[in-house]
C-alpha positions as CSV (number, residue, x, y, z in Angstrom):
1,M,-309.5,72.6,-5.6
2,S,-309.4,76.3,-5.9
3,L,-309.2,77.8,-9.5
4,L,-305.8,79.3,-8.7
5,V,-304.3,76.1,-7.4
6,E,-305.8,74.1,-10.4
7,K,-304.6,76.8,-13.0
8,N,-301.0,76.6,-11.6
9,L,-301.1,72.8,-11.3
10,I,-302.1,72.3,-15.0
11,E,-299.7,75.1,-16.1
12,N,-296.8,73.3,-14.3
13,L,-297.6,70.1,-15.9
14,K,-298.0,71.7,-19.4
15,Q,-294.7,73.4,-19.2
16,Y,-293.0,70.4,-18.0
17,L,-294.4,68.2,-21.0
18,I,-293.4,70.8,-23.4
19,R,-289.9,70.9,-22.1
20,H,-289.9,67.1,-22.6
21,G,-290.9,67.2,-26.2
22,Y,-294.7,67.4,-26.1
23,P,-296.3,69.5,-28.8
24,E,-298.3,72.2,-27.2
25,N,-301.2,71.5,-29.3
26,S,-301.2,67.9,-28.4
27,M,-302.4,68.9,-24.8
28,I,-306.2,69.4,-24.5
29,A,-308.0,70.6,-21.2
30,E,-311.4,69.3,-20.4
31,Y,-311.2,66.8,-23.0
32,K,-314.6,65.0,-23.7
33,L,-314.7,61.2,-23.2
34,G,-318.2,59.9,-23.7
35,K,-320.3,61.7,-20.8
36,Y,-317.0,62.6,-18.8
37,R,-314.3,65.3,-19.2
38,A,-310.9,64.7,-18.3
39,D,-308.8,67.5,-16.8
40,L,-305.9,67.2,-19.3
41,V,-305.5,64.8,-22.2
42,V,-302.4,64.1,-24.6
43,I,-303.4,63.3,-27.9
44,D,-301.7,62.0,-31.2
45,I,-301.9,65.1,-33.1
46,E,-302.0,63.2,-36.3
47,T,-304.7,60.9,-35.5
48,N,-306.4,62.8,-32.6
49,S,-306.5,59.7,-30.6
50,P,-306.0,60.2,-26.8
51,M,-302.8,58.6,-25.5
52,Q,-302.5,60.0,-21.9
53,L,-305.1,61.3,-19.4
54,F,-304.2,63.4,-16.4
55,E,-306.7,64.0,-13.6
56,L,-305.7,66.8,-11.2
57,K,-306.3,66.8,-7.4
58,S,-305.8,69.2,-4.7
59,N,-303.7,66.8,-2.6
60,N,-302.8,63.1,-2.4
61,N,-304.8,62.0,0.7
62,K,-306.7,58.8,0.5
63,R,-310.0,60.2,-0.1
64,N,-308.7,62.2,-3.2
65,V,-306.6,59.2,-4.5
66,D,-309.5,56.7,-4.2
67,M,-311.8,59.3,-5.9
68,G,-309.3,59.9,-8.6
69,R,-308.9,56.1,-9.2
70,Q,-312.6,55.9,-9.8
71,Q,-312.7,58.7,-12.2
72,L,-309.6,57.7,-14.1
73,S,-311.3,54.1,-14.4
74,K,-314.3,55.6,-16.1
75,F,-312.2,58.0,-18.3
76,L,-309.9,55.0,-19.4
77,Q,-312.9,52.9,-20.2
78,E,-314.1,55.5,-22.6
79,A,-310.8,56.4,-24.0
80,R,-309.6,52.8,-24.7
81,K,-312.5,52.5,-27.1
82,L,-310.4,54.8,-29.3
83,N,-307.0,53.7,-28.2
84,A,-306.3,50.6,-26.2
85,D,-302.9,51.8,-24.9
86,V,-304.0,54.8,-23.2
87,I,-302.4,55.6,-19.7
88,G,-304.0,57.5,-16.9
89,Y,-302.3,59.5,-14.2
90,L,-303.3,61.5,-11.0
91,V,-301.5,64.7,-10.6
92,F,-301.0,66.4,-7.2
93,P,-299.3,69.8,-6.2
94,N,-296.0,69.5,-4.8
95,D,-293.7,72.1,-3.0
96,N,-290.6,71.1,-5.1
97,S,-289.7,71.3,-8.8
98,P,-291.5,70.7,-11.0
99,F,-294.1,71.5,-8.2
100,F,-296.4,68.4,-8.9
101,K,-296.4,64.7,-8.3
102,I,-297.7,62.0,-10.5
103,I,-299.2,58.5,-9.6
104,N,-300.2,55.9,-12.1
105,P,-303.0,54.1,-10.2
106,E,-302.8,51.1,-12.4
107,T,-299.2,50.3,-11.5
108,E,-299.0,52.2,-8.3
109,S,-295.9,53.9,-9.5
110,T,-295.1,57.4,-8.2
111,K,-292.7,59.9,-9.7
112,K,-292.0,62.7,-7.4
113,D,-289.4,64.9,-9.1
114,N,-289.8,63.7,-12.7
115,F,-291.2,60.7,-14.7
116,D,-290.7,59.0,-17.9
117,L,-292.8,60.5,-20.4
118,N,-291.8,60.6,-24.0
119,Y,-294.2,61.8,-26.6
120,Q,-292.7,59.9,-29.6
121,D,-292.5,56.6,-27.7
122,Q,-296.0,57.0,-26.6
123,I,-297.1,57.5,-30.3
124,V,-295.2,54.4,-31.4
125,R,-296.9,52.4,-28.6
126,S,-300.4,53.7,-29.3
127,R,-300.2,53.2,-32.9
128,S,-298.7,49.7,-32.6
129,A,-301.5,48.7,-30.3
130,K,-304.1,50.2,-32.7
131,T,-302.5,48.2,-35.5
132,E,-302.6,44.9,-33.4
133,I,-306.2,45.4,-32.6
134,I,-307.1,46.0,-36.4
135,K,-305.1,42.8,-37.2
136,T,-306.8,40.8,-34.6
137,K,-310.3,42.0,-35.7
138,K,-309.4,41.3,-39.2
139,V,-308.5,37.7,-38.5
140,E,-311.7,37.2,-36.4
141,T,-313.8,38.6,-39.1
142,V,-312.3,36.3,-41.7
143,D,-312.7,33.2,-39.5
144,E,-316.2,34.1,-38.9
145,F,-316.8,34.7,-42.4
146,K,-315.3,31.3,-43.3
147,K,-317.6,29.6,-40.9
148,K,-320.7,31.3,-42.3
149,I,-319.6,30.4,-45.9
150,N,-319.2,26.7,-44.8
151,I,-322.7,26.8,-43.3
152,L,-324.0,28.5,-46.4
153,L,-322.5,25.8,-48.6
154,E,-323.9,22.9,-46.6
155,V,-327.5,24.5,-46.7
156,L,-327.2,25.0,-50.4
157,S,-325.9,21.4,-51.0
158,I,-328.8,20.0,-49.0
159,I,-331.2,22.1,-51.2
160,F,-329.5,21.1,-54.4
161,V,-329.8,17.3,-53.3
162,L,-333.5,17.8,-52.4
163,D,-334.1,19.4,-55.7
164,V,-332.4,16.6,-57.7
165,L,-334.4,14.1,-55.7
166,E,-337.6,16.0,-56.5
167,I,-338.3,16.3,-53.0
168,L,-338.2,20.2,-53.5
169,N,-339.5,21.8,-56.7
170,L,-337.6,25.0,-57.0
171,N,-338.8,27.5,-59.5
172,N,-337.2,30.8,-60.7
173,I,-338.9,32.7,-57.8
174,H,-337.5,30.3,-55.2
175,L,-334.0,30.7,-56.7
176,Y,-334.3,34.5,-56.6
177,L,-335.4,34.3,-53.0
178,I,-332.3,32.0,-52.1
179,L,-330.0,34.4,-54.0
180,I,-331.3,37.4,-52.0
181,M,-331.0,35.5,-48.8
182,I,-327.4,34.5,-49.6
183,L,-326.6,38.2,-50.3
184,L,-328.2,39.3,-47.1
185,Y,-326.2,36.7,-45.3
186,V,-322.8,37.9,-46.4
187,L,-323.7,41.6,-46.6
188,P,-322.4,42.5,-43.2
189,Y,-319.0,41.4,-44.4
190,Y,-319.0,43.7,-47.4
191,E,-316.7,46.2,-46.0
192,E,-314.1,43.7,-44.6
193,I,-314.1,42.0,-48.0
194,K,-313.5,45.4,-49.7
195,I,-310.6,46.2,-47.5
196,F,-308.9,42.8,-47.7
197,N,-309.3,43.0,-51.5
198,F,-307.6,46.5,-51.7
199,E,-304.7,45.3,-49.5
200,L,-304.2,42.3,-51.7
201,K,-304.3,44.4,-54.8
202,K,-302.0,47.2,-53.3
203,K,-299.5,44.4,-52.1
204,Q,-299.5,43.0,-55.6
205,S,-298.8,46.4,-57.2
206,D,-296.0,47.1,-54.7
207,N,-294.5,43.9,-55.5
208,N,-294.5,44.7,-59.3
209,L,-292.5,47.8,-58.6
210,H,-289.5,45.8,-57.7
């Protein structure tokens, strides 16, 4: 793609987005995603998370579309590490206003004259997706922590019984070593425990205000 064609295409796309409520500072050209750079990315300006990727092509022949799909797939793989709800588009020049055409390769939908893009709606979707991911991870972490605690209690119970039956002779050094092992065992969950504790206290404080 010539520099002039690319410049005109990206400018037409930017102006269209601005006219449809996108803040100008939400659009970043040559946005870095891992080892890649996407032509244009729309971000949530409050969280700096990518929400929409636009890959520009000189025309929509099969070769360009296939190449664009492969590129977008790599870009989206990186972007979805930051936001699971990122959407990717291929953009081609067009002779009619708004002088570009967009394809969403994942849904195969094409919008020739205009397309449904709403910055605020995308923010709501992105933040909602992020919240759901955090909730899921928290539940998974708590479940895993519970399993480890149960295993730990079983092991400690066995050690206690062996000590009572005098099969094991535990001294202070052994007890300290067991304590250190317990701490190391649960240490990876320290941050999650802190977060859950904070949320519990905060919720209790909020309830006290009513």
